[in-house]
C-alpha positions as CSV (number, residue, x, y, z in Angstrom):
1,M,16.8,-6.4,-8.6
2,T,15.4,-9.5,-10.2
3,C,14.7,-10.2,-13.8
4,L,11.2,-11.2,-14.6
5,S,11.9,-14.9,-15.1
6,S,8.8,-17.0,-15.6
7,S,10.5,-20.1,-14.3
8,L,10.8,-18.5,-10.8
9,V,7.4,-16.9,-10.6
10,R,4.6,-18.8,-8.9
11,M,1.4,-17.0,-9.8
12,R,-0.6,-16.4,-6.6
13,A,-3.9,-18.0,-7.5
14,A,-6.1,-16.0,-5.1
15,L,-9.2,-14.9,-6.9
16,I,-9.8,-11.2,-7.2
17,A,-12.0,-11.4,-5.7
18,G,-27.5,-6.2,2.8
19,T,-27.5,-2.5,2.2
20,V,-25.5,-1.3,-0.7
21,A,-23.5,1.9,-0.7
22,S,-20.9,3.5,-3.1
23,V,-18.6,6.2,-1.9
24,A,-15.8,8.3,-3.5
25,L,-12.3,8.0,-2.1
26,L,-11.2,11.1,-0.5
27,G,-7.8,12.8,-0.3
28,A,-4.4,12.0,-1.9
29,G,-2.4,12.2,1.3
30,V,1.2,13.3,1.7
31,T,3.8,11.3,-0.2
32,T,7.6,11.1,-0.3
33,S,9.1,11.2,-3.8
34,A,10.0,7.8,-5.2
35,A,13.6,8.8,-5.7
36,Q,14.0,10.1,-2.2
37,A,12.1,7.1,-0.7
38,Q,14.2,4.6,-2.5
39,T,17.4,6.3,-1.5
40,T,16.5,6.5,2.2
41,G,14.9,3.1,2.1
42,T,17.8,0.9,1.0
43,A,19.0,0.3,4.6
44,G,19.1,-3.4,4.9
45,T,21.6,-6.1,5.8
46,A,22.0,-9.7,4.8
47,G,21.6,-12.3,7.6
48,T,24.3,-14.5,9.0
49,A,23.9,-18.2,9.7
50,A,21.0,-19.8,8.0
51,G,17.9,-19.9,10.2
52,S,19.6,-19.0,13.5
53,G,17.1,-20.1,16.1
54,W,14.7,-21.5,13.5
55,T,13.5,-25.0,12.7
56,A,12.0,-26.4,9.6
57,E,10.4,-29.8,9.1
58,K,8.1,-31.6,6.7
59,L,4.4,-31.3,7.2
60,P,3.2,-34.2,9.5
61,L,0.7,-36.4,7.8
62,L,-2.0,-38.8,9.1
63,R,-0.9,-42.4,9.6
64,G,-1.0,-44.3,6.4
65,Y,-0.4,-41.3,4.1
66,T,2.7,-40.1,2.3
67,E,3.4,-37.0,0.3
68,D,3.1,-39.0,-2.9
69,T,-0.2,-40.6,-2.1
70,A,-1.9,-37.7,-0.3
71,L,-0.5,-34.8,-2.4
72,P,-1.2,-32.4,0.5
73,E,-1.8,-28.7,0.1
74,A,-1.4,-26.3,3.0
75,N,-2.0,-22.6,2.3
76,T,-2.6,-20.7,5.5
77,I,-1.6,-20.7,9.2
78,G,-3.3,-19.0,12.2
79,C,-2.3,-18.8,15.9
80,A,-4.2,-18.0,19.1
81,S,-3.0,-18.3,22.7
82,G,0.3,-19.8,21.7
83,K,-1.4,-22.6,19.6
84,C,-1.4,-22.6,15.8
85,V,-3.2,-24.5,13.1
86,T,-2.7,-24.9,9.4
87,A,-5.5,-26.2,7.1
88,V,-4.6,-29.1,4.8
89,S,-6.4,-30.6,1.8
90,F,-5.4,-33.8,0.1
91,N,-5.3,-33.7,-3.7
92,G,-4.3,-37.3,-4.2
93,T,-7.4,-38.6,-2.4
94,Y,-10.5,-37.0,-1.0
95,G,-9.9,-35.8,2.5
96,G,-7.6,-33.5,4.6
97,E,-6.3,-32.8,8.1
98,L,-5.5,-30.0,10.5
99,V,-1.9,-29.7,11.6
100,V,-1.8,-28.2,15.1
101,G,1.0,-27.1,17.4
102,S,3.8,-24.4,17.3
103,G,7.5,-24.1,17.1
104,S,9.0,-27.6,16.5
105,S,6.1,-29.5,17.9
106,W,3.3,-30.4,15.4
107,R,0.8,-33.2,14.9
108,A,-1.8,-34.0,12.3
109,I,-5.4,-34.6,13.4
110,V,-8.8,-35.3,11.9
111,P,-11.3,-33.2,13.7
112,P,-14.9,-34.5,14.1
113,A,-17.2,-34.1,11.2
114,P,-20.8,-33.0,11.2
115,S,-23.3,-35.8,12.1
116,N,-24.5,-36.0,8.5
117,A,-21.0,-36.8,7.1
118,A,-21.0,-39.7,4.6
119,S,-18.4,-41.5,6.7
120,G,-20.1,-40.6,10.0
121,P,-19.0,-38.0,12.6
122,G,-15.5,-39.5,12.9
123,G,-14.3,-37.4,10.0
124,A,-12.0,-38.4,7.1
125,D,-14.2,-36.8,4.4
126,E,-13.1,-33.2,5.2
127,Q,-11.0,-30.9,3.1
128,F,-9.7,-27.7,4.6
129,A,-9.0,-24.6,2.6
130,A,-8.0,-22.0,5.2
131,A,-7.6,-21.3,8.9
132,G,-7.8,-18.1,10.9
133,C,-7.6,-17.2,14.6
134,G,-8.8,-14.3,16.8
135,D,-10.3,-13.7,20.2
136,G,-8.6,-16.8,21.7
137,R,-10.0,-19.4,19.2
138,C,-9.4,-20.6,15.7
139,V,-11.6,-21.5,12.8
140,A,-10.8,-23.8,9.9
141,V,-13.1,-23.8,6.8
142,G,-13.5,-26.0,3.9
143,N,-15.8,-28.7,2.5
144,Y,-16.9,-32.1,3.5
145,Y,-18.7,-35.0,1.8
146,A,-22.2,-35.2,3.4
147,K,-24.7,-38.0,2.8
148,S,-26.7,-35.7,0.5
149,G,-23.7,-34.2,-1.3
150,S,-20.9,-31.7,-0.6
151,G,-21.4,-29.3,2.2
152,L,-19.6,-26.2,3.6
153,L,-17.7,-26.8,6.9
154,A,-16.4,-24.7,9.8
155,E,-14.4,-26.3,12.6
156,T,-14.0,-24.1,15.7
157,G,-11.4,-24.7,18.4
158,K,-7.7,-24.9,19.0
159,G,-5.1,-27.5,19.8
160,T,-6.7,-31.0,19.6
161,S,-10.2,-29.8,20.6
162,W,-12.5,-28.9,17.7
163,K,-16.3,-28.6,17.1
164,P,-17.7,-29.0,13.5
165,Y,-20.6,-27.1,12.0
166,E,-22.2,-27.3,8.5
167,L,-22.3,-23.7,7.2
168,P,-25.4,-22.4,5.3
169,D,-24.9,-22.1,1.5
170,R,-26.9,-19.5,-0.3
171,T,-25.6,-20.3,-3.8
172,G,-25.4,-24.1,-3.6
173,E,-22.0,-23.8,-5.5
174,A,-19.7,-22.1,-3.0
175,S,-16.2,-23.3,-2.0
176,L,-14.6,-21.3,0.8
177,A,-11.2,-19.8,0.3
178,R,-10.2,-17.6,3.3
179,V,-11.3,-16.9,6.9
180,A,-10.5,-14.3,9.5
181,C,-11.6,-13.8,13.1
182,A,-12.0,-11.1,15.8
183,D,-15.2,-10.7,17.8
184,K,-16.8,-12.7,15.0
185,C,-15.4,-14.7,12.1
186,A,-15.9,-14.0,8.4
187,A,-15.2,-16.4,5.5
188,I,-15.2,-15.8,1.8
189,S,-15.9,-18.1,-1.2
190,T,-14.1,-18.6,-4.4
191,N,-16.0,-18.1,-7.6
192,S,-19.1,-20.2,-8.1
193,V,-20.2,-21.4,-11.5
194,Y,-22.2,-18.2,-12.0
195,Y,-19.8,-15.8,-10.2
196,R,-22.1,-15.5,-7.2
197,A,-19.6,-14.8,-4.4
198,E,-20.6,-15.8,-0.9
199,L,-19.9,-14.3,2.5
200,E,-20.2,-16.3,5.8
201,L,-20.3,-14.5,9.1
202,G,-20.5,-16.0,12.6
203,S,-18.7,-18.3,15.0
204,G,-19.1,-21.7,16.6
205,T,-22.5,-23.1,15.6
206,S,-24.1,-19.7,14.6
207,W,-23.4,-18.6,11.1
208,K,-25.2,-16.5,8.4
209,A,-24.6,-16.8,4.7
210,T,-25.0,-13.8,2.3
211,V,-24.6,-13.5,-1.4
212,A,-22.2,-10.7,-1.8
213,P,-24.0,-7.4,-2.6
214,V,-22.8,-5.1,-5.3
215,P,-22.6,-1.3,-5.6
216,S,-25.2,0.6,-7.7
217,N,-22.8,1.0,-10.7
218,A,-22.4,-2.8,-11.1
219,S,-23.2,-4.3,-14.5
220,S,-26.1,-6.7,-14.8
221,D,-23.5,-9.5,-14.9
222,P,-20.9,-8.2,-12.4
223,N,-18.8,-11.4,-12.0
224,V,-18.1,-10.6,-8.4
225,T,-14.9,-12.2,-7.1
226,L,-13.5,-12.1,-3.6
227,T,-9.8,-12.0,-2.7
228,S,-9.1,-11.5,1.0
229,V,-10.8,-10.9,4.3
230,A,-9.8,-9.4,7.7
231,C,-11.5,-8.6,11.0
232,G,-10.8,-6.2,13.8
233,G,-13.1,-5.7,16.8
234,K,-16.7,-5.8,15.5
235,T,-15.7,-5.0,11.9
236,C,-15.0,-7.5,9.1
237,V,-14.1,-6.5,5.6
238,A,-13.6,-8.6,2.4
239,T,-11.9,-7.3,-0.7
240,G,-12.5,-8.2,-4.3
241,G,-13.6,-6.8,-7.6
242,Y,-16.6,-6.6,-10.0
243,Y,-17.5,-5.3,-13.5
244,T,-19.2,-1.9,-13.8
245,K,-21.8,-0.6,-16.2
246,A,-19.1,1.4,-17.9
247,G,-17.1,-1.7,-18.7
248,G,-14.3,-1.3,-16.2
249,E,-13.5,-3.4,-13.2
250,D,-13.7,-1.6,-9.8
251,G,-12.3,-2.8,-6.6
252,L,-14.9,-4.0,-4.1
253,L,-15.1,-3.8,-0.3
254,E,-17.7,-5.8,1.5
255,V,-18.0,-4.3,5.0
256,T,-19.9,-5.5,8.1
257,T,-20.1,-4.3,11.7
258,G,-23.1,-6.4,12.6
259,S,-25.1,-9.0,10.7
260,T,-25.5,-7.3,7.2
261,W,-22.9,-6.5,4.6
262,K,-22.5,-3.2,2.7
263,A,-20.8,-3.0,-0.7
264,V,-18.3,-0.1,-1.3
265,S,-16.8,0.6,-4.7
266,V,-13.1,1.5,-5.1
267,A,-11.9,3.3,-8.2
268,L,-8.4,4.9,-8.6
269,P,-8.3,8.6,-9.6
270,G,-7.2,9.8,-13.0
271,M,-8.8,7.1,-15.1
272,R,-12.1,6.9,-17.1
273,A,-14.6,4.5,-15.6
274,A,-14.3,2.2,-18.6
275,D,-10.5,2.0,-18.0
276,Q,-10.6,1.0,-14.4
277,D,-8.8,-2.2,-13.6
278,V,-8.5,-2.3,-9.8
279,A,-7.4,-5.2,-7.7
280,L,-7.5,-5.3,-3.9
281,P,-5.2,-8.2,-3.1
282,D,-4.9,-8.0,0.7
283,I,-6.4,-6.2,3.7
284,A,-5.6,-5.8,7.4
285,C,-7.8,-4.6,10.3
286,V,-6.9,-3.4,13.8
287,A,-9.0,-3.8,17.0
288,S,-10.6,-0.4,16.7
289,G,-12.3,-1.5,13.4
290,T,-10.1,0.6,11.1
291,C,-9.0,-1.4,8.1
292,T,-6.5,-0.8,5.3
293,T,-6.2,-2.4,1.9
294,I,-4.0,-1.8,-1.2
295,G,-5.6,-0.7,-4.5
296,V,-3.5,-1.7,-7.5
297,S,-4.1,-0.9,-11.2
298,G,-2.2,-2.4,-14.0
299,G,-4.4,-0.8,-16.7
300,V,-4.1,2.3,-18.8
301,I,-2.6,4.3,-16.0
302,P,-0.8,2.0,-13.6
303,G,-0.8,3.0,-9.9
304,S,-1.1,1.8,-6.3
305,A,-2.5,3.3,-3.2
306,F,-3.3,2.5,0.4
307,V,-7.1,2.6,1.0
308,T,-8.1,3.1,4.7
309,G,-11.4,3.4,6.5
310,S,-14.4,1.6,7.9
311,G,-18.1,1.5,7.1
312,T,-18.7,3.5,3.9
313,H,-16.0,6.1,4.5
314,W,-12.6,5.3,3.0
315,T,-9.7,7.5,2.0
316,M,-6.8,7.0,-0.3
317,T,-3.0,7.6,0.1
318,K,-0.9,7.2,-3.0
319,I,2.1,4.9,-3.0
320,P,4.9,7.1,-4.6
321,L,6.3,4.8,-7.2
322,K,7.6,6.4,-10.4
323,R,5.0,7.3,-13.0
324,G,3.8,4.2,-14.9
325,D,4.9,1.8,-12.2
326,S,2.5,-0.3,-10.1
327,L,2.9,-3.1,-7.5
328,L,2.9,-6.7,-8.9
329,T,0.1,-8.9,-7.4
330,S,1.5,-11.9,-9.2
331,Y,4.7,-11.8,-7.1
332,G,2.8,-11.5,-3.9
333,L,1.4,-8.3,-2.3
334,Y,0.7,-8.4,1.4
335,M,0.1,-6.0,4.2
336,A,-0.2,-5.6,8.0
337,C,-1.0,-2.8,10.4
338,A,0.5,-2.0,13.7
339,S,-2.2,0.6,14.4
340,A,-5.0,2.4,12.7
341,T,-2.5,4.9,11.2
342,T,0.6,2.7,10.6
343,C,0.6,0.0,8.0
344,T,3.3,-1.8,6.0
345,A,2.9,-3.5,2.6
346,V,5.4,-5.7,0.8
347,S,5.6,-6.5,-2.9
348,E,7.5,-5.9,-6.1
349,Y,7.2,-3.5,-9.1
350,V,8.7,-3.5,-12.5
351,G,11.4,-0.8,-12.9
352,S,13.5,0.3,-15.8
353,G,14.9,-2.4,-18.0
354,G,12.1,-4.8,-17.2
355,F,13.6,-5.8,-13.8
356,A,11.4,-6.4,-10.8
357,N,12.3,-4.6,-7.6
358,G,11.4,-5.7,-4.1
359,V,9.7,-2.9,-2.2
360,I,8.4,-2.2,1.3
361,A,5.8,0.6,1.5
362,V,5.2,2.1,5.0
363,K,2.2,4.3,5.6
364,S,2.4,6.5,8.7
365,G,-0.6,8.9,8.9
366,K,-0.8,10.5,5.5
367,T,2.8,9.9,4.6
368,V,4.1,6.9,2.6
369,K,7.8,6.0,2.5
370,L,9.5,3.3,0.5
371,A,12.3,0.9,1.3
372,A,14.0,-1.7,-0.8
373,I,13.7,-5.3,0.3
374,P,17.2,-6.3,1.4
375,A,18.4,-8.9,-1.0
376,L,20.1,-12.2,-0.4
377,G,21.7,-14.0,-3.4
378,K,20.6,-12.7,-6.7
379,G,17.5,-11.0,-5.4
380,T,14.0,-11.3,-4.0
381,V,11.6,-13.3,-6.2
382,L,8.5,-13.8,-4.2
383,V,7.1,-12.5,-0.9
384,A,4.8,-14.1,1.6
385,P,2.4,-12.4,4.2
386,I,3.7,-9.9,6.7
387,A,2.9,-9.5,10.4
388,C,3.5,-6.6,12.7
389,L,4.2,-7.5,16.3
390,S,4.5,-3.7,17.1
391,A,5.1,-0.4,15.5
392,K,8.8,-1.1,15.8
393,L,8.9,-4.7,14.5
394,C,7.3,-6.3,11.5
395,A,8.3,-9.6,9.8
396,F,7.6,-11.2,6.5
397,A,8.9,-14.3,4.7
398,G,10.1,-14.5,1.2
399,T,12.0,-16.4,-1.4
400,Y,15.3,-15.3,-3.0
401,E,17.2,-16.7,-5.9
402,A,20.4,-18.4,-4.7
403,K,23.5,-18.7,-6.8
404,S,22.4,-22.2,-7.7
405,G,19.3,-20.8,-9.3
406,A,17.0,-22.4,-6.7
407,G,14.6,-20.4,-4.7
408,E,15.6,-20.3,-1.0
409,P,13.5,-19.1,2.0
410,M,14.3,-15.9,4.0
411,L,12.9,-13.8,6.8
412,V,12.9,-10.0,6.6
413,T,12.4,-8.0,9.8
414,G,12.3,-4.3,10.7
415,A,10.1,-1.2,10.6
416,G,10.0,2.1,8.7
417,T,12.9,2.2,6.3
418,K,15.3,0.0,8.2
419,W,15.1,-3.7,7.4
420,K,17.4,-6.8,7.5
421,A,17.1,-10.2,5.9
422,R,18.4,-13.6,7.0
423,E,18.3,-17.0,5.6
424,L,15.8,-19.6,6.8
425,P,16.5,-23.3,7.0
426,E,15.2,-25.8,4.5
427,P,13.0,-28.7,5.8
428,K,14.9,-31.3,7.7
429,G,15.5,-34.4,5.6
430,A,14.9,-32.6,2.3
431,P,17.6,-32.9,-0.4
432,K,20.0,-30.0,-0.7
433,N,19.3,-27.1,-3.1
434,L,15.7,-28.1,-3.4
435,A,13.6,-25.0,-3.9
436,A,11.7,-23.9,-0.7
437,E,9.2,-21.1,-0.6
438,P,7.3,-19.7,2.4
439,V,3.6,-19.0,1.5
440,W,2.0,-17.9,4.8
441,L,3.2,-16.5,8.1
442,A,1.7,-15.8,11.6
443,C,3.6,-14.0,14.3
444,P,1.7,-13.6,17.6
445,R,5.0,-13.6,19.5
446,A,7.5,-15.8,17.7
447,C,6.8,-16.6,14.0
448,D,5.3,-19.8,12.4
449,I,5.5,-20.3,8.7
450,V,3.9,-22.8,6.3
451,G,5.6,-23.2,2.9
452,I,6.3,-25.5,0.0
453,Y,9.4,-27.3,-1.1
454,D,10.2,-29.3,-4.2
455,G,7.4,-27.6,-6.1
456,D,4.4,-28.6,-4.1
457,A,5.2,-30.5,-0.8
458,P,4.3,-28.5,2.3
459,Y,6.6,-27.8,5.3
460,L,6.5,-25.9,8.6
461,S,9.1,-23.5,9.9
462,A,9.3,-21.6,13.2
463,G,11.6,-19.2,15.1
464,P,12.0,-15.7,16.5
465,A,11.3,-12.5,14.7
């Protein structure tokens, strides 16, 4: 249990964010009572030696740059065929890099830029917002400074071999935030000046841009925002939110199985349309094309539910928290699926006394069971993304509050209602008791993590699940 201390909360700054369709969510599913689930779900053990089998090191930077001059920001990591990539932007100067490798072997590179880059095709004017991998290749997306102004960029490849492409821009104001890959890749934009969210679909040098469509109940000024994106097989789905004619905010699913996107409205049951306040903070898809997201409402009637489906047919399975409780997106809310019917979400919720409780929600078919996140130190404060290597093994990183008051990194592994936590090492060469926080994780076999220490300096960590 963790008190809601603002000094330890890093707000996750993800934006909530064609044929148009709107469908009702079907079915409540079978749930386990919160009391029973929490009792059976507290199985968890603290780890032993810090980071057994794990390494941690500062993010490598291009020659001539330091953490103080570059002010690097690394938010995501993706892996394919044993090779990983993390996307980096420099905030102290215009530019960025890709950091490629795995385990304890990493290097910083500048991939080639499009031919119309202001500095020429050698690069150096590129900023990378996100990386994603699938079907044996990776894509890093961001922006670059072209001779005619800023352009959208996709780099496709892996290791040290990359090919650039200037993405089409339908709004003229887009800035890409996330990318996911399977048969094709999909990228989503952050808010533009006029809230015209943009979707990119393609791979290599063939991409199509689409202004995000909206359901029929959208207001004339829907302020569409996009939050996350995932792909499985031929299906890609982006999540977000929009304002309705009734004055509420519904969740939004943007779904494609080909070249066009369909908009699907997500509203939680039991609330008037004007009171809807639905966020869809994360989504996961499997190879069959079935995807699952989490619907969260912090409005008049708080609640949370798994939302599963494909195309325009989606069903809801309630997460059995106590009445009036809901998952906390500000503390991190992430999910992964081992199959079309088995998914795991990690987050926190506010319990009695104003304390935040770390919780793992496991959906198997139409049943949802809850488990407590095993705590190290004073408790779990923040969680980072989760990956499921199989139905019997999932892993997620997180930050717990040590006795010193500093946030320390940890890894939690398990499945169902049985989980264990262990400490992770801090970056080599960093001062002792300097807060370190994992922010992204990928586990194709072993796990690779990108995190931050000392408030904003990126580091990389790797080891077995």
